[in-house]
C-alpha positions in Angstrom: 15.3 -23.7 24.8 14.1 -20.3 24.0 15.0 -18.3 20.8 14.2 -15.1 19.4 12.7 -16.1 16.1 9.5 -14.6 14.4 6.9 -16.6 12.5 3.9 -15.8 10.8 0.6 -17.9 11.4 -1.8 -18.2 8.1 -4.7 -20.0 7.7 -7.3 -20.5 4.6 -10.3 -18.5 5.6 -13.7 -17.5 4.1 -14.1 -21.1 2.2 -17.6 -21.3 2.5 -20.1 -20.6 -0.1 -23.7 -18.9 0.1 -25.6 -21.2 2.8 -22.6 -23.5 3.2 -20.2 -22.9 5.7 -16.7 -24.3 6.3 -14.7 -23.5 9.6 -15.1 -20.8 12.1 -13.7 -17.7 10.4 -13.9 -15.5 13.2 -12.2 -17.8 15.8 -9.5 -18.4 13.3 -9.0 -14.5 12.9 -8.5 -14.0 16.5 -5.6 -16.7 16.4 -3.6 -16.1 12.8 -1.8 -13.1 11.8 -2.3 -13.7 8.2 -5.6 -14.8 6.2 -5.5 -16.5 3.1 -9.0 -15.4 1.7 -10.6 -17.5 -1.1 -11.4 -15.5 -3.9 -14.4 -17.3 -5.3 -13.3 -19.9 -7.8 -12.4 -22.6 -5.6 -14.7 -21.4 -2.4 -16.4 -18.1 -1.1 -18.7 -15.7 -2.6 -18.6 -11.7 -2.6 -20.9 -11.5 0.8 -18.4 -14.0 2.5 -15.1 -12.2 1.1 -16.5 -8.9 2.4 -17.6 -10.0 5.7 -14.0 -11.9 6.3 -12.4 -8.9 5.4 -14.2 -6.7 7.5 -13.3 -8.8 10.1 -9.6 -8.9 9.5 -9.4 -5.3 9.4 -10.9 -5.2 12.7 -8.5 -7.7 14.4 -5.6 -6.4 12.6 -5.1 -9.2 10.6 -3.2 -9.4 7.2 -5.5 -10.2 4.0 -3.7 -12.3 1.4 -5.5 -13.6 -2.0 -5.6 -17.4 -2.1 -6.2 -18.0 -5.7 -7.2 -21.3 -7.2 -8.5 -23.2 -10.2 -12.0 -22.7 -11.4 -13.4 -25.5 -9.4 -16.1 -25.0 -7.2 -17.4 -28.6 -6.9 -14.0 -30.1 -6.7 -12.8 -27.2 -4.1 -9.9 -26.6 -6.2 -8.2 -29.6 -5.6 -8.1 -31.4 -8.9 -5.7 -30.4 -11.4 -6.7 -28.1 -14.7 -4.8 -28.1 -17.7 -5.5 -24.6 -18.3 -3.7 -22.6 -21.1 -1.2 -19.8 -19.4 -2.9 -16.9 -20.6 -5.8 -18.0 -19.3 -4.4 -19.0 -15.9 -3.0 -15.3 -15.3 -6.2 -13.9 -16.3 -7.9 -16.0 -13.7 -5.5 -15.0 -11.2 -5.5 -11.5 -12.1 -9.3 -11.5 -11.8 -9.3 -13.3 -8.2 -6.6 -10.9 -6.7 -8.6 -7.7 -7.9 -11.9 -9.1 -6.7 -10.6 -9.6 -3.1 -8.8 -6.4 -3.3 -11.7 -4.6 -3.8 -13.3 -6.1 -0.5 -10.3 -5.3 1.1 -10.2 -1.6 0.2 -13.8 -1.3 1.2 -12.9 -2.6 4.8 -10.0 -0.5 5.0 -7.1 -2.4 3.8 -5.8 -4.1 0.8 -4.5 -7.3 -0.4 -1.1 -7.8 1.2 0.0 -11.1 -0.5 -1.0 -14.2 -2.7 -0.9 -17.6 -1.7 -2.0 -20.1 -4.3 -4.5 -22.8 -3.2 -5.0 -26.9 -3.2 -4.2 -28.2 -6.7 -2.6 -24.8 -8.1 -0.6 -24.9 -5.3 0.9 -28.5 -5.7 0.9 -28.2 -9.6 3.2 -25.0 -9.6 6.1 -27.2 -7.2 6.9 -28.7 -10.5 5.2 -27.1 -13.6 7.0 -24.4 -14.8 4.6 -23.1 -17.1 2.0 -22.5 -14.7 4.1 -21.4 -12.2 5.1 -18.9 -14.9 1.6 -17.8 -15.6 0.8 -17.3 -11.8 4.1 -15.2 -11.4 3.0 -13.2 -14.3 -0.1 -12.4 -12.7 1.2 -11.0 -9.8 3.8 -8.9 -11.5 1.0 -7.6 -13.6 -1.2 -6.7 -10.9 1.3 -5.6 -8.1 5.1 -6.7 -7.8 5.3 -5.4 -4.6 3.0 -8.2 -3.6 4.8 -11.0 -1.7 4.0 -14.4 -2.3 3.9 -17.5 -0.3 5.0 -20.9 -1.2 6.6 -24.1 -0.7 10.4 -24.0 -0.2 12.2 -25.2 -3.1 9.3 -24.8 -5.6 9.7 -23.9 -9.3 6.8 -21.5 -7.9 9.0 -19.5 -5.6 12.2 -19.7 -8.0 10.6 -18.3 -10.9 8.8 -15.7 -8.4 12.2 -14.9 -7.2 13.9 -14.3 -10.5 10.8 -11.8 -11.3 11.7 -9.5 -8.5 8.8 -10.8 -6.3 9.2 -11.1 -2.5 9.3 -14.9 -1.9 7.8 -16.3 1.6 8.6 -20.1 2.5 5.9 -21.7 3.9 5.2 -25.0 5.9 2.0 -26.7 7.1 1.1 -27.6 10.5 -0.9 -30.2 9.9 0.2 -32.2 6.8 2.7 -35.0 6.3 5.6 -34.2 4.1 7.5 -36.9 1.8 11.4 -37.4 2.3 11.6 -34.8 -0.6 9.6 -31.8 1.2 6.5 -31.9 -0.6 3.2 -32.6 0.5 2.0 -36.0 1.0 -1.1 -36.5 -1.2 -4.2 -36.2 0.7 -5.6 -39.4 -0.9 -3.1 -41.2 1.1 -3.8 -42.4 4.4 -2.1 -40.1 7.3 -1.4 -37.1 5.0 -3.4 -34.9 7.3 -2.2 -34.9 11.3 -4.8 -34.3 14.2 -2.8 -34.7 17.4 -2.8 -31.1 18.6 0.2 -32.0 20.6 2.2 -33.4 18.1 1.1 -30.4 15.5 2.1 -27.9 18.3 5.6 -29.6 18.6 6.2 -29.7 14.9 5.3 -26.3 14.6 7.9 -25.2 17.2 10.7 -27.1 15.5 9.8 -25.8 12.0 9.8 -22.2 13.3 13.3 -23.0 14.8 15.1 -24.7 12.2 14.7 -28.0 13.7 14.0 -31.3 11.9 10.4 -33.0 11.9 9.7 -36.7 11.1 8.6 -37.1 7.3 6.3 -39.6 6.2 9.0 -42.4 6.6 10.2 -41.4 10.0 13.3 -39.9 8.6 14.4 -36.3 9.9 13.5 -33.5 7.4 14.2 -29.9 8.1 12.0 -27.1 6.4 12.6 -23.6 5.9 9.6 -21.8 7.6 8.7 -17.8 7.3 5.2 -18.5 7.8 3.4 -21.7 9.1 -0.4 -22.6 7.5 -3.0 -23.9 10.5 -5.9 -25.5 8.2 -9.5 -24.1 9.2 -11.6 -26.8 7.5 -9.7 -30.0 9.8 -12.0 -31.0 13.2 -10.7 -29.2 16.1 -8.9 -26.4 14.0 -9.5 -23.7 16.3 -8.5 -25.6 19.1 -5.1 -26.8 17.3 -4.5 -23.2 16.3 -4.5 -22.0 19.9 -2.3 -24.8 21.1 0.4 -24.0 17.9 0.1 -20.4 18.9 0.8 -21.0 22.6 3.3 -23.7 22.2 5.4 -21.0 19.8 5.0 -18.7 22.6 6.3 -20.8 25.3 9.4 -21.7 23.0 10.0 -17.8 22.9 8.9 -17.6 19.0 7.2 -14.3 18.5 4.1 -14.6 15.9 3.8 -11.4 13.7 2.9 -11.3 10.1 5.1 -11.2 7.4 3.4 -8.5 5.3 1.8 -6.1 8.2 -1.7 -5.0 7.6 -1.4 -1.8 8.2 
């Protein structure tokens, strides 16, 4: 059965640091429609940010600020009990840094997506969620924000007048409540490209997927994240995009790059 649905494909990119590389940014930029570019706090550096922004502009991919905790050693996957005002300042700093490189490349930051532990924390943490909302509102309230459906983050962002975009994850297991299964648990990350592609078609067309207990779970999805740091990431992303096309789903950025 075909549909006339439109979905965005996003991926976390620019997550190397210095001589250390992670994922194939150039290849993924040939597949996705939105690039969540690390802004130097959990990963990336100025040279990487500029390179990824240059390439994103070349292939007409929207640039998003992937903001996180200041945690290079932990890749931003550890909770930090940071004061709200400091978190707001950290997020403004990251958006501004990436926006500078995006503008030099001929574009600008088009949206904001929290990363890792910050992403998961502000699903429920009112104080930190409000601090990130304040950062986006202060920097540019026209920027859409990406996050988990039903999260405190998206609720507060919507109440502040920001455009909210509901996101699902191609290769992550979900709890019955619709939150992500912790990466510390076995089976939290999926690796079978065929299974992932089928799940993405279901998520894009409003059909249920299996949660971690095997029960049906329906997720609201305006954008699907295909991770760039898992084995076979490019092949998985390509299979997902092809499966969506075969199902009649148009892949298009929610925040046009130009």
